[in-house]
C-alpha positions in Angstrom: 20.3 35.4 12.9 18.6 37.1 15.8 18.0 40.5 14.0 16.2 38.5 11.6 13.7 37.1 14.1 12.9 40.2 16.2 11.8 41.6 12.6 9.5 38.1 12.9 8.4 39.1 16.5 7.5 42.5 15.3 5.4 41.8 13.2 3.7 39.3 15.0 3.3 42.2 17.4 1.4 44.0 14.9 -0.8 41.1 13.7 -1.7 40.6 17.3 -2.6 44.5 17.0 -4.7 44.1 13.5 -6.7 41.0 15.2 -8.1 42.9 17.9 -9.2 45.7 15.9 -12.9 45.7 15.7 -13.0 46.6 11.3 -10.7 43.3 11.1 -12.9 41.7 13.6 -16.1 42.3 11.3 -14.0 40.9 8.5 -14.2 37.1 8.5 -11.6 36.4 5.3 -9.2 38.8 6.8 -9.8 37.6 10.5 -8.8 34.1 9.5 -5.9 35.4 6.8 -4.3 37.0 10.0 -5.1 34.4 12.4 -3.4 31.5 10.3 -0.5 34.5 9.9 0.0 34.8 13.4 -0.3 30.8 13.7 2.4 30.2 11.5 4.9 32.6 13.5 4.0 31.5 17.2 6.3 28.5 17.4 9.4 30.9 16.4 8.4 34.2 18.6 7.7 31.4 21.7 11.3 30.0 21.2 12.6 34.0 21.1 11.2 35.0 23.7 11.9 31.9 26.0 15.7 32.6 24.7 15.6 36.2 26.1 14.3 35.2 29.2 17.0 32.4 29.3 19.7 35.1 28.6 18.5 36.8 31.7 18.4 34.1 34.0 22.1 33.3 32.8 23.3 36.4 33.6 21.3 36.5 36.9 22.8 32.9 37.6 26.2 34.0 36.5 26.6 37.4 38.7 25.5 35.0 41.3 27.9 33.1 41.5 30.8 35.4 41.3 29.4 36.9 44.6 28.5 34.2 46.5 31.3 32.6 48.9 29.8 29.3 50.2 31.3 26.3 48.2 27.8 24.7 47.9 26.0 28.0 46.7 28.4 28.0 44.1 27.9 24.8 43.0 24.5 25.1 43.0 25.0 28.0 40.9 26.9 26.1 38.3 24.9 23.5 37.8 22.0 26.0 36.9 24.4 27.6 34.6 25.0 24.7 32.9 21.5 23.8 32.3 20.6 27.2 30.7 23.5 27.5 28.6 22.4 23.6 27.3 18.6 25.2 26.9 20.5 28.1 25.1 21.9 25.9 22.6 18.6 24.2 22.1 16.7 27.4 21.4 19.2 28.4 19.0 19.2 25.3 16.6 15.4 25.3 17.2 15.0 28.7 16.2 17.1 28.2 13.3 15.4 25.6 11.8 11.9 27.8 12.4 13.6 30.6 10.4 13.8 28.6 7.3 10.6 29.5 5.3 8.6 26.1 5.0 7.4 24.5 1.5 3.8 24.9 1.5 3.9 21.3 -0.7 5.5 19.6 2.1 2.1 17.9 3.4 0.7 16.9 0.0 0.2 13.7 -1.5 2.6 13.0 -4.5 3.2 11.4 -8.1 6.7 9.8 -8.4 7.3 9.1 -12.1 10.4 6.5 -12.6 11.4 6.3 -16.1 14.2 3.7 -17.5 17.6 5.7 -18.7 20.8 4.4 -20.2 21.8 1.2 -20.4 18.9 -0.8 -22.3 17.0 -4.0 -20.7 19.2 -3.0 -17.5 18.0 0.5 -17.5 14.3 -1.1 -17.3 15.0 -3.4 -14.4 16.7 -0.7 -12.4 13.3 1.6 -12.9 11.4 -1.6 -11.3 14.0 -1.8 -8.6 13.6 2.1 -7.4 9.9 1.6 -8.1 9.8 -1.3 -5.4 12.5 0.9 -3.0 10.0 3.4 -2.5 6.5 1.6 -2.4 8.7 -0.6 0.5 9.5 3.1 1.9 6.2 4.2 1.6 4.3 1.4 3.0 7.0 1.7 6.4 5.5 5.0 7.0 2.2 3.9 6.4 1.3 5.2 3.7 -0.8 3.8 0.6 0.9 3.7 -2.8 -1.0 3.0 -6.3 0.9 2.4 -9.9 -1.4 4.5 -12.0 0.6 4.2 -15.2 2.7 1.8 -16.5 5.2 0.9 -19.6 6.6 -2.5 -18.9 9.5 -4.1 -20.7 9.9 -7.7 -21.6 12.1 -8.7 -19.3 10.4 -7.5 -15.7 11.1 -4.0 -15.8 9.7 -0.6 -16.8 10.2 2.1 -19.7 7.9 4.3 -17.2 5.7 3.9 -14.2 4.2 6.3 -12.2 3.5 5.8 -8.6 1.1 7.6 -6.2 1.8 7.9 -3.1 -0.8 8.9 -0.7 0.2 10.4 2.9 0.6 13.7 5.3 4.4 14.8 4.7 5.0 12.3 1.5 6.6 15.1 -0.7 8.3 16.6 2.1 10.3 13.1 2.2 10.6 12.2 -1.4 11.0 15.8 -2.9 14.8 15.0 -2.5 14.5 12.0 -4.6 14.2 14.0 -8.3 16.7 13.4 -10.2 19.2 10.4 -12.2 20.3 7.4 -10.3 22.9 5.2 -11.2 23.3 1.7 -10.9 26.5 -0.4 -11.2 26.4 -3.8 -10.9 26.6 -7.2 -13.1 23.4 -7.8 -15.0 22.1 -11.0 -14.4 22.5 -11.5 -18.2 26.2 -10.4 -18.5 28.4 -13.9 -19.0 31.7 -12.5 -18.6 31.0 -10.8 -15.4 31.4 -7.3 -16.6 30.0 -4.5 -13.9 27.3 -2.2 -16.8 26.6 1.3 -15.7 22.4 1.9 -15.8 20.3 5.0 -14.9 16.7 6.1 -14.5 15.2 9.3 -14.0 12.6 10.0 -11.0 10.5 13.3 -10.8 8.5 13.6 -8.2 5.6 16.1 -8.4 3.0 17.2 -5.5 -0.7 16.8 -5.9 -1.9 20.1 -6.3 -5.0 22.2 -5.6 -7.3 23.2 -8.1 -6.4 27.0 -7.1 -2.5 26.4 -8.2 -2.9 25.1 -11.9 -6.5 24.9 -13.5 -7.3 23.1 -16.6 -9.5 24.6 -19.0 -11.3 21.5 -20.7 -11.1 22.8 -23.9 -7.3 22.3 -23.8 -8.1 18.8 -23.1 -8.9 16.0 -25.5 -10.2 12.8 -24.2 -10.6 9.4 -25.5 -12.0 6.5 -23.9 -10.3 3.6 -25.0 -10.3 -0.4 -24.2 -8.0 -1.8 -20.7 -5.2 -4.2 -21.6 -3.7 -6.5 -19.3 -5.1 -8.2 -16.6 -8.8 -7.4 -16.5 -8.7 -5.9 -20.0 -11.2 -8.8 -21.0 -13.9 -7.5 -18.8 -13.4 -4.2 -19.1 -13.3 -3.7 -22.7 -16.7 -4.1 -23.1 -17.4 -1.0 -21.2 -14.0 0.8 -22.8 -13.1 2.4 -19.3 -9.5 3.6 -19.9 -8.9 7.1 -20.6 -6.4 8.8 -22.9 -6.0 12.4 -22.3 -4.2 14.9 -24.2 -3.5 18.9 -23.4 -3.6 20.4 -26.4 -1.2 23.4 -25.5 1.8 21.5 -24.0 1.3 17.9 -25.6 1.3 16.0 -22.6 -0.2 12.8 -22.5 -1.4 10.2 -19.8 -3.4 6.9 -20.3 -4.7 5.5 -17.2 -6.8 2.3 -16.9 -6.2 1.3 -13.2 -9.5 2.4 -11.9 -12.9 0.4 -12.9 -14.9 3.5 -14.4 -14.2 6.0 -17.3 -14.8 9.1 -15.0 -12.8 8.0 -12.6 -9.3 6.9 -14.9 -10.4 10.8 -17.0 -10.3 12.2 -13.3 -7.0 10.9 -12.3 -5.6 11.8 -15.6 -6.4 15.1 -15.4 -4.7 15.3 -12.0 -1.2 13.7 -13.4 -1.4 16.5 -16.4 -2.0 19.5 -13.8 1.0 18.1 -11.7 3.0 18.0 -14.6 2.0 21.4 -15.8 2.9 22.7 -12.1 6.3 21.0 -12.2 7.1 22.7 -15.3 5.7 26.3 -14.3 7.9 25.7 -11.0 11.1 24.7 -13.0 10.9 27.8 -15.3 10.7 30.0 -12.2 13.5 28.2 -10.5 15.6 28.6 -13.4 17.0 31.9 -12.5 17.3 31.2 -8.6 19.4 27.8 -9.2 21.9 29.7 -11.9 22.8 31.6 -8.4 22.9 28.9 -6.0 26.0 27.1 -5.5 24.5 24.3 -3.2 21.6 22.8 -5.5 20.4 20.2 -2.7 16.9 18.8 -3.9 17.2 20.7 -7.0 16.2 18.0 -8.8 17.6 18.7 -11.5 17.8 15.5 -14.0 21.0 16.2 -15.6 22.5 15.6 -12.4 23.7 12.1 -11.3 21.9 12.6 -7.8 23.0 8.7 -6.2 25.0 5.7 -7.3 24.2 2.3 -6.3 27.3 0.6 -6.4 26.5 -3.2 -5.7 30.2 -4.9 -5.9 31.0 -2.4 -3.1 28.0 -2.7 -1.3 27.6 1.5 -1.1 25.2 3.8 -2.3 26.3 7.4 -2.6 24.4 10.8 -2.6 26.4 13.2 -4.6 24.9 16.3 -3.6 26.0 15.5 0.0 28.9 13.5 -0.2 26.9 11.0 2.1 27.4 7.1 1.5 25.2 4.3 3.1 27.4 0.8 2.7 24.1 -1.5 3.6 22.9 -1.4 0.2 20.5 -4.5 0.3 18.7 -2.4 2.9 18.3 0.5 1.4 17.2 -0.9 -2.1 14.6 -2.8 0.1 13.3 0.7 1.3 15.5 2.2 4.2 16.3 5.7 2.5 15.5 7.7 5.5 18.9 8.4 6.8 19.8 9.8 2.7 16.4 11.5 3.2 17.4 13.0 6.6 20.8 14.7 5.5 19.4 16.1 2.5 16.6 18.2 4.9 19.0 19.0 7.3 21.7 20.3 4.2 19.2 22.0 2.7 18.1 23.8 5.7 21.2 24.8 6.4 21.7 26.4 2.8 18.4 28.1 3.1 19.1 29.2 6.7 22.7 31.0 5.3 20.7 32.7 1.9 18.3 34.2 4.7 21.5 35.2 7.0 23.0 36.5 3.9 20.5 38.5 2.9 
């Protein structure tokens, strides 16, 4: 690990040298790029330099304790040694974390798409439970939520719902939720008391910048339609709902949550954009995923990532073997223990890959 960090420090020093070059100072674009690169490396470099300083201080303290004869001075030296060893361990953990490449999308807003899977009506009810869980979780972190697309079932569930979560760091927390969620419980309609197994799929897509995936308006078929549901009579006069089809891929969305056609068009295009980005990244990650034994947070929808077992009051994440026995709290939005554990496991896997290079 220290060899890898030393390479980063060497590059950091080269960037600093370039930042003092008159030719670079005259190039505002290059200057901005290098300044940003330096800022990204600075925390790791600072931790490494302090680590080196601690190593020197530790060696001096150990040598002092070995040659000192007074018991009081030896005790003081040993106290300093213990403090330096503790700081050294803290710095090692910090450097390991900083060495892991940060996902540039972590700070972005997200679209969370939840679909009913196996289990008929119960699958739709479970999709609604997950939607409520994510809304509660987001609200607990001070993020705003909005249901921007939905298809309801007749029993209070969802065939499909798209939830937008706005808040800094939303993607960094929600990205581990992609995959198949399974519930085991006795449905309210079950007279025999038998446990049923149902599923719902979750896809998490970051809201992306235009520079990543751009849409050609010539590829879009946009139709104004009448809105349905609450407020439909008012909106029907103006046909404010937007139905957008991306012809090359066949992706289609219908948005009617906003009050104007232009707002619904803009939101619909953003969703299509995010889905196209997700598809592109899935293609790019396929080859990498084949070589990874541990796919924490891979978002593979064929993989059951978590089970909510109501009879046992247990929620288990199968990717890391972590279980929580307070199911009511989890389904009410307390999913941080899972996300924290998945984040640690993901960082460990990425760090191991770096160290094995």
